[in-house]
VMD Tcl script that draws the C-alpha trace (Angstrom):
set ca {
  {162.76 165.25 34.22}
  {160.05 162.59 34.01}
  {159.82 159.92 31.47}
  {156.56 158.12 30.72}
  {156.36 154.78 28.79}
  {152.92 153.71 27.72}
  {151.77 150.21 26.60}
  {148.51 148.28 26.02}
  {146.98 149.97 23.00}
  {145.69 147.96 19.96}
  {142.73 146.97 17.85}
  {139.64 145.85 19.57}
  {136.01 145.06 18.54}
  {133.06 147.41 19.77}
  {132.11 146.14 23.26}
  {135.53 144.97 23.92}
  {138.13 145.89 26.62}
  {141.68 147.10 26.68}
  {144.05 148.23 29.62}
  {146.48 150.96 29.03}
  {149.59 151.11 31.37}
  {151.91 154.18 31.86}
  {155.09 153.76 33.83}
  {156.86 156.86 35.07}
  {160.58 157.18 35.93}
  {162.98 159.98 36.74}
  {162.11 162.98 38.93}
  {158.87 161.23 40.02}
  {158.79 162.40 43.84}
  {157.44 165.90 42.57}
  {154.53 164.15 40.61}
  {150.94 164.65 41.76}
  {148.35 164.01 39.21}
  {148.58 161.40 36.46}
  {146.14 160.65 33.68}
  {145.27 160.19 30.13}
  {144.16 162.34 27.11}
  {143.09 161.32 23.73}
  {143.12 162.81 20.43}
  {141.17 161.48 17.46}
  {141.83 162.45 13.76}
  {140.71 166.12 13.19}
  {139.86 166.68 16.79}
  {141.31 168.46 19.66}
  {143.07 166.63 22.51}
  {140.68 165.86 25.30}
  {140.94 164.71 28.88}
  {139.85 161.20 29.36}
  {140.56 160.60 33.18}
  {142.99 161.65 35.87}
  {144.00 160.65 39.35}
  {145.79 162.46 42.13}
  {148.49 160.89 44.30}
  {145.99 160.61 46.96}
  {143.63 158.66 44.84}
  {141.01 161.31 43.72}
  {139.66 160.48 40.26}
  {138.08 162.50 37.53}
  {136.52 161.34 34.26}
  {135.17 162.80 31.06}
  {131.33 162.36 30.88}
  {131.75 160.20 27.74}
  {133.79 157.44 29.55}
  {131.99 157.49 32.98}
  {130.77 154.03 33.94}
  {132.96 152.40 31.17}
  {136.61 153.42 31.92}
  {138.47 152.97 35.34}
  {141.61 154.87 36.22}
  {143.85 153.44 38.82}
  {147.43 154.13 40.05}
  {150.23 152.22 41.84}
  {152.42 154.61 43.65}
  {154.91 152.04 44.44}
  {155.42 151.15 40.87}
  {154.75 154.77 39.71}
  {152.42 153.41 37.20}
  {148.90 154.64 36.09}
  {146.31 152.32 34.46}
  {143.36 152.89 32.35}
  {140.89 150.01 32.20}
  {138.64 150.54 29.32}
  {135.29 148.38 28.89}
  {132.40 148.54 26.63}
  {134.62 150.23 23.97}
  {132.87 152.11 21.14}
  {134.20 153.16 17.74}
  {134.17 156.80 19.05}
  {136.84 155.92 21.57}
  {139.24 155.37 18.51}
  {142.13 157.78 19.22}
  {145.75 158.12 20.27}
  {145.82 157.87 23.93}
  {148.36 160.10 25.86}
  {149.58 159.69 29.32}
  {150.60 162.65 31.28}
  {152.05 163.33 34.66}
  {151.71 166.70 36.44}
  {153.92 168.08 39.11}
  {153.27 170.28 42.04}
  {154.72 173.38 40.47}
  {153.16 176.77 40.41}
  {152.01 176.65 37.69}
  {152.03 172.77 37.49}
  {154.09 171.29 34.57}
  {152.80 168.35 32.46}
  {155.12 165.59 31.12}
  {153.82 163.51 28.29}
  {154.08 160.13 26.97}
  {154.58 159.19 23.33}
  {151.04 157.94 22.85}
  {149.42 154.65 22.09}
  {146.92 153.98 19.49}
  {143.51 152.63 20.52}
  {141.24 151.41 17.52}
  {137.84 150.27 18.13}
  {136.46 148.57 15.01}
  {134.70 145.48 13.64}
}
mol new
graphics top color blue
foreach p $ca { graphics top sphere $p radius 0.5 }
foreach p [lrange $ca 0 end-1] q [lrange $ca 1 end] { graphics top cylinder $p $q radius 0.2 }
display resetview
């Protein structure tokens, strides 16, 4: 089992920045990819960004150039630096960790609210 604890959400004005953190514990030796999904009210959950253990990153088109994902494999923590935030970034952000299984299995955090509003 893997436990994920998120932090860093909150209320920010348009154009502002936030940094989300997600710390993993438990059976972390089998974890490859970590990342973030988000879900806005009335919308489906969508991938925001992910990063492999080796550091390869992937971003949704809507956040490219504004969000940066990074990872500390010693601290077993993944970060999402969010800059130039827009009202449409408002959502609950969920951290996940995926193992090397076949098929891979995703573990989920509890979610953290990000609200972009003036």
